[in-house]
Structures are given as structure tokens and as C-alpha cells.
C-alpha positions in Angstrom: 103.6 134.7 50.3 103.6 133.0 53.7 104.7 129.4 53.8 103.7 127.3 56.8 105.6 124.1 57.7 104.3 120.8 58.8 104.4 120.0 62.5 103.6 123.4 63.9 100.1 123.9 65.3 97.7 125.2 62.6 100.2 124.6 59.8 100.2 122.3 56.8 103.6 122.7 55.2 101.9 123.9 52.0 102.2 127.4 50.8 99.0 129.4 51.6 98.2 130.0 47.9 97.9 126.3 47.4 94.8 126.1 49.7 91.5 126.5 48.0 88.1 126.1 49.6 86.4 124.7 46.5 87.3 123.4 43.1 87.0 125.7 40.1 84.0 125.9 37.9 85.4 123.2 35.6 84.3 120.7 38.3 80.6 119.8 38.2 78.2 117.4 39.8 75.9 115.2 37.7 73.0 112.9 38.3 70.2 111.3 36.2 66.6 110.0 36.6 64.1 108.3 34.3 60.7 110.0 33.9 57.7 108.2 32.5 56.8 110.9 30.0 57.9 112.1 26.5 60.7 114.7 26.1 58.3 117.5 25.0 56.3 117.0 28.3 59.5 117.1 30.4 60.7 120.2 28.5 57.4 121.9 29.1 57.7 121.5 32.8 61.4 122.7 32.8 60.4 125.8 30.8 57.4 126.6 33.1 59.3 128.8 35.5 56.3 130.3 37.1 55.5 126.8 38.5 59.0 126.2 40.0 58.0 127.2 43.5 55.4 124.4 43.4 58.0 121.6 42.8 61.5 123.0 43.2 61.8 123.0 47.0 64.2 126.0 47.6 62.8 128.3 44.8 60.6 131.0 46.3 60.0 132.8 43.0 61.1 132.6 39.3 60.3 135.5 36.9 61.0 135.4 33.2 62.7 138.7 32.4 63.6 138.2 28.7 62.7 135.8 25.9 64.7 134.7 22.8 63.5 135.0 19.2 61.5 131.8 19.5 59.7 133.0 22.6 61.5 130.8 25.1 62.8 132.3 28.4 66.4 133.6 27.9 66.8 135.4 31.3 65.1 134.3 34.4 65.4 135.9 37.9 65.2 133.6 40.9 64.6 134.1 44.6 66.1 131.2 46.6 65.7 130.1 50.2 67.7 127.0 50.8 68.1 127.2 54.6 71.5 128.8 55.2 71.6 130.2 51.6 69.1 132.9 50.8 69.8 134.8 47.5 68.4 136.4 44.4 70.1 135.9 41.0 69.5 135.7 37.3 70.3 132.9 34.9 70.6 133.1 31.1 69.2 130.1 29.2 70.1 128.5 25.9 67.5 126.0 24.6 68.1 123.0 22.3 66.2 120.0 21.0 67.6 117.7 23.6 67.9 120.0 26.6 68.7 123.4 28.1 71.9 125.0 29.5 72.2 128.0 31.8 74.8 130.3 33.2 74.8 133.0 35.8 73.9 136.3 34.2 73.2 138.3 37.4 75.2 137.2 40.4 73.6 137.3 43.8 74.9 138.3 47.2 75.9 134.7 47.9 76.1 132.9 44.5 79.0 134.2 42.5 79.0 131.6 39.6 76.7 129.0 38.3 76.5 126.8 35.2 74.4 123.8 34.6 71.8 122.1 32.4 69.3 119.4 31.8 70.0 116.9 29.0 67.1 114.8 27.8 67.2 111.5 26.0 64.6 108.9 25.1 64.7 105.7 27.0 62.6 102.6 27.3 60.5 104.1 30.2 60.1 107.6 28.7 62.8 110.2 29.1 66.2 110.0 30.8 67.0 113.4 32.3 70.6 114.2 33.3 71.2 117.3 35.4 74.7 118.8 35.8 75.5 121.7 38.0 78.5 123.7 39.3 78.0 126.5 41.8 80.5 128.9 43.4 79.7 130.9 46.5 81.1 134.1 47.8 81.6 132.3 51.2 84.4 129.8 51.6 83.3 126.1 51.3 85.4 123.0 51.3 85.3 121.2 47.9 83.8 118.1 49.5 81.0 120.0 51.1 80.4 122.0 47.9 79.9 118.8 45.9 77.6 117.3 48.5 75.5 120.5 48.5 75.3 120.3 44.6 74.3 116.6 44.8 71.5 117.4 47.2 70.3 120.3 45.0 70.4 118.1 41.9 68.7 115.1 43.5 66.0 117.2 45.0 65.4 119.0 41.7 65.3 115.7 39.7 62.9 114.1 42.1 60.7 117.3 42.1 60.8 117.4 38.2 59.8 113.7 38.0 57.0 114.1 40.5 55.7 117.2 38.7 55.9 115.8 35.1 54.4 112.4 36.1 51.7 114.1 38.2 50.7 116.4 35.4 50.8 113.4 33.0 48.5 111.4 35.2 46.1 114.4 35.4 46.2 114.8 31.6 45.6 111.1 31.0 42.6 111.1 33.4 41.2 114.1 31.4 41.6 112.1 28.2 44.7 114.0 26.8 48.0 112.4 25.7 50.0 115.5 26.5 50.3 117.9 29.4 47.4 120.4 29.8 47.3 123.6 27.7 48.0 125.8 30.8 51.3 124.1 31.4 52.3 124.3 27.7 51.4 128.0 27.7 53.7 128.6 30.7 56.5 126.9 28.9 56.7 129.5 26.1 
């Protein structure tokens, strides 16, 4: 192990092994948003992976590769184009009554680890959606920059989810239905 001392150009006085580009996967970024719709309507949009390219800005495609015993997606392959990060990867999903969790099942060329989820709770305006995410990349990235990137991803996804759910809800209401249209619900299975 090489140890660098403070005061010399390019040195820190901290052993090299103490330097890390990003925190470990135990660290995560979390954000929430209120959506004016019932939990089943929000879950239907979350589970409609074929529609992700319409509302999730960086997602170019999402393909359900496997389903669980209840017919819900259990493995989904994504193609992502987020500016500097272009990658394809697979996520495994675990569904519950109040949300969904995912983990990286098929690493990409850039994304080496990912875990996250949506948690849904009833609130006075409809549904409070909390999104947590932790991503590790194969390229070095300072922890501060990593958290900022995760925050941008989460905030963009939550705003897109809100817009999609509330837009579909408005369309369903105009058509005389109290729930999202049948096409969206079929895509959620």
C-alpha cells in the first residue's frame, strides 16, 4: 500500500485504500411526491413497462422478460440513454400491496449495481409515492456527484410518473370511468 503525505503536490496524507469514489450500496437517495390518484392507478402505471419510454425521460425501451406466479413482471430489461450514460440492463422486481422493489439482475456495461423501489401510501390528496434509489457505476464517480445524479433521476421519474398517472386519470374521467383505461391496466399485468 502506498501512503501519501499531506503537503506534497497531489497528496492527501491518507492511505490510498481510504479513498473511494462513491459510497457503498447501503447509501441511497430518496424523494417523495403526492399524486392525485388512488394507489391501484399509480401501481398500474408503474407496472406498465411498455409505456415507460413515453414518460420516463431516459428510458428508450423496457421489455418484460419474465413474470411471477401472479402474472406481474419479475424481470424487465431496459435500454437507457441518459446523456453520458447509455446502457442496457435487467432488473428483478418484487411486488407488494404498498409498492415494488427492484435489484439489478443483469448488469450493464456501465451500471454495476442498482437497488430501489416505489413505496405507496394513501394521503389526503390521493397517493404519496416515495422513490428510493442507489446506483453504482463501473466508472469512478465522487459520492457527492453520484447522489446528485440519483436525485435528478428520482425527481425526473417522480414528476414523469405524476404527469402520466394524472393525465391518464383526467382522460378516464372525461370518458366517464373512475379508473385508468383498460389498455393501461392490461399493460400492468
